[in-house]
C-alpha positions as CSV (number, residue, x, y, z in Angstrom):
1,M,132.1,111.3,121.1
2,F,131.9,113.6,118.1
3,L,128.2,112.8,117.7
4,K,127.5,113.7,121.4
5,K,129.3,117.0,121.0
6,S,127.4,117.7,117.8
7,V,124.0,116.9,119.3
8,F,124.8,119.1,122.4
9,F,125.9,122.0,120.1
10,V,122.7,121.8,118.0
11,F,120.6,121.6,121.2
12,A,122.4,124.6,122.8
13,F,122.2,126.6,119.6
14,T,118.5,125.8,119.2
15,L,117.8,126.8,122.8
16,L,119.7,130.1,122.4
17,V,117.9,131.0,119.2
18,T,114.4,129.9,120.1
19,G,113.9,131.0,123.7
20,C,112.7,129.1,126.7
21,N,109.1,127.8,126.6
22,A,106.6,128.6,129.3
23,K,103.6,126.2,128.8
24,N,100.4,126.9,130.7
25,D,101.8,130.2,131.9
26,E,104.5,128.4,133.9
27,V,108.1,128.7,133.2
28,K,109.9,125.3,133.5
29,E,113.4,124.6,132.3
30,N,112.5,121.2,131.0
31,D,109.4,122.1,128.9
32,G,109.6,122.0,125.1
33,L,110.8,124.9,122.9
34,K,109.0,127.3,120.7
35,T,110.6,128.0,117.4
36,Y,109.6,131.6,116.7
37,A,112.4,133.2,118.6
38,T,113.0,136.5,116.9
39,E,109.5,136.9,115.5
40,I,108.1,140.2,116.6
41,G,104.6,140.0,118.0
42,S,101.8,142.3,116.9
43,P,101.4,145.6,118.6
44,N,98.5,145.8,121.0
45,D,97.0,148.9,119.4
46,G,97.8,151.1,122.3
47,K,96.6,148.8,125.0
48,K,97.5,150.2,128.4
49,A,100.3,148.2,130.1
50,P,98.9,146.7,133.4
51,D,100.4,148.5,136.3
52,F,102.1,146.5,139.1
53,T,104.0,147.0,142.2
54,L,106.6,144.2,142.6
55,L,109.6,143.7,144.9
56,T,113.3,143.6,143.9
57,P,115.2,140.7,145.4
58,G,116.4,143.2,148.0
59,G,112.8,144.0,149.0
60,K,112.5,147.4,147.4
61,E,109.1,148.2,145.7
62,V,109.1,149.0,142.0
63,K,105.9,150.4,140.5
64,L,105.6,150.4,136.7
65,S,103.5,153.6,136.6
66,D,106.5,155.4,138.3
67,Y,108.2,155.2,134.9
68,E,105.4,156.9,132.9
69,G,106.9,159.5,130.5
70,K,109.7,157.1,129.6
71,V,109.9,154.4,127.0
72,I,109.9,151.1,129.0
73,L,111.4,147.8,127.9
74,L,109.7,145.3,130.2
75,D,111.6,142.0,130.0
76,F,110.2,138.7,131.4
77,W,113.1,136.4,131.9
78,A,114.7,133.8,134.2
79,T,118.3,133.1,135.4
80,W,118.4,129.6,133.8
81,C,117.3,130.7,130.3
82,P,120.2,130.9,127.8
83,P,118.6,133.5,125.5
84,C,117.7,135.6,128.5
85,I,121.3,135.5,129.6
86,K,122.5,136.5,126.1
87,S,120.1,139.5,126.2
88,V,121.5,141.0,129.5
89,P,124.5,142.9,128.0
90,D,122.3,144.5,125.4
91,L,119.7,145.5,127.9
92,I,122.4,147.0,130.1
93,A,123.7,149.0,127.2
94,I,120.2,150.2,126.2
95,H,119.5,151.3,129.7
96,N,122.7,153.3,129.7
97,E,122.4,154.7,126.2
98,F,119.1,156.6,126.5
99,D,120.0,158.7,129.6
100,G,116.7,158.2,131.4
101,Q,114.5,158.6,128.4
102,A,114.2,154.8,128.2
103,V,114.4,152.3,131.0
104,V,114.7,148.5,131.2
105,I,112.8,146.7,133.9
106,G,113.5,143.0,134.3
107,V,110.7,140.8,135.6
108,S,112.3,137.6,136.8
109,L,110.0,134.5,136.6
110,D,112.4,132.5,138.8
111,K,109.9,132.5,141.7
112,E,107.8,130.2,139.5
113,T,110.6,127.6,139.1
114,N,112.0,127.7,142.7
115,T,115.2,129.4,141.5
116,A,114.4,132.8,143.1
117,K,117.5,132.4,145.3
118,D,119.6,132.7,142.2
119,V,118.4,136.1,141.1
120,A,120.4,138.4,143.4
121,P,123.7,136.6,142.7
122,F,122.8,136.7,139.0
123,I,122.3,140.5,139.1
124,E,125.6,141.0,140.9
125,R,127.5,138.6,138.6
126,F,126.2,140.3,135.4
127,Q,126.3,143.8,136.9
128,I,122.7,144.5,135.9
129,N,122.1,148.2,136.4
130,Y,118.4,148.3,135.7
131,P,115.5,147.5,138.1
132,V,114.9,143.7,138.4
133,V,111.7,142.6,140.2
134,M,110.3,139.2,141.2
135,G,107.4,138.4,139.0
136,D,104.8,135.6,139.2
137,K,101.9,134.1,137.2
138,A,99.6,136.9,138.1
139,V,101.8,139.6,136.5
140,A,102.6,137.4,133.5
141,N,98.8,136.7,133.0
142,A,98.1,140.4,133.3
143,Y,100.3,140.8,130.2
144,G,98.3,138.2,128.3
145,G,100.3,135.2,129.5
146,V,104.0,134.8,128.8
147,E,104.4,131.8,126.4
148,A,108.2,131.8,126.2
149,I,111.0,133.7,127.7
150,P,112.5,136.1,127.1
151,T,109.4,138.0,126.3
152,L,109.9,141.8,126.1
153,F,107.2,144.4,125.9
154,I,107.9,147.9,124.5
155,I,105.8,150.4,126.4
156,D,105.5,154.0,125.1
157,Q,105.7,157.2,127.2
158,K,101.9,157.2,127.8
159,G,102.0,153.6,129.2
160,N,100.7,151.9,126.1
161,I,102.1,148.5,124.9
162,V,103.3,149.1,121.4
163,N,105.2,145.9,120.7
164,K,106.1,142.5,122.0
165,H,109.2,140.5,121.2
166,I,109.3,136.8,122.0
167,G,112.6,135.1,122.3
168,F,116.0,136.7,121.7
169,S,116.1,139.8,119.6
170,E,119.0,141.9,118.4
171,K,119.7,145.1,120.3
172,S,119.4,147.1,117.0
173,K,115.6,146.2,116.9
174,Y,115.0,147.6,120.3
175,V,117.1,150.7,119.7
176,A,115.2,151.5,116.5
177,E,111.9,151.2,118.2
178,I,113.0,153.3,121.1
179,K,114.3,156.0,118.8
180,K,111.1,156.0,116.8
181,L,109.1,156.5,120.0
182,L,111.4,159.3,121.1
183,G,111.2,161.0,117.7
184,K,114.9,160.4,117.0
185,S,114.6,158.1,114.0
């Protein structure tokens, strides 16, 4: 019994720290795991963030370019992903903290795993106060393919991708990057 609990704890901790893998640009709960969780990806040297118009679970259109002039944290996630769930309170706090100068947009990849029905109740249960849209392979591919979730892109006020975080990252990392982009560091 102790061995089973230990194995479960190690598995759960590994999943929480490493992120949820998305092989072949598809997010599947049972795929293997990447082990580079909090490693920060390279900046894309000012590459323009691909614009999109996606729908919220309630059917409202959200267009990325409507947020130009603000720092955007574009978070690719899913309801079944433990590191994604762990990130939610931090993203809510960040969305509140920067008083409209920075905005979080969640891109749910649940449509790709037939769990789209879970998104609206998830938003309500966790009291998510930032826009959440239903993403798909096309939008993930437009951002270079999402290898694992959560994957969060930092987009500057001019719409340029300036950083990419794969897996769970501490709130302080995001806050420092936002402050730097806002000239508050």
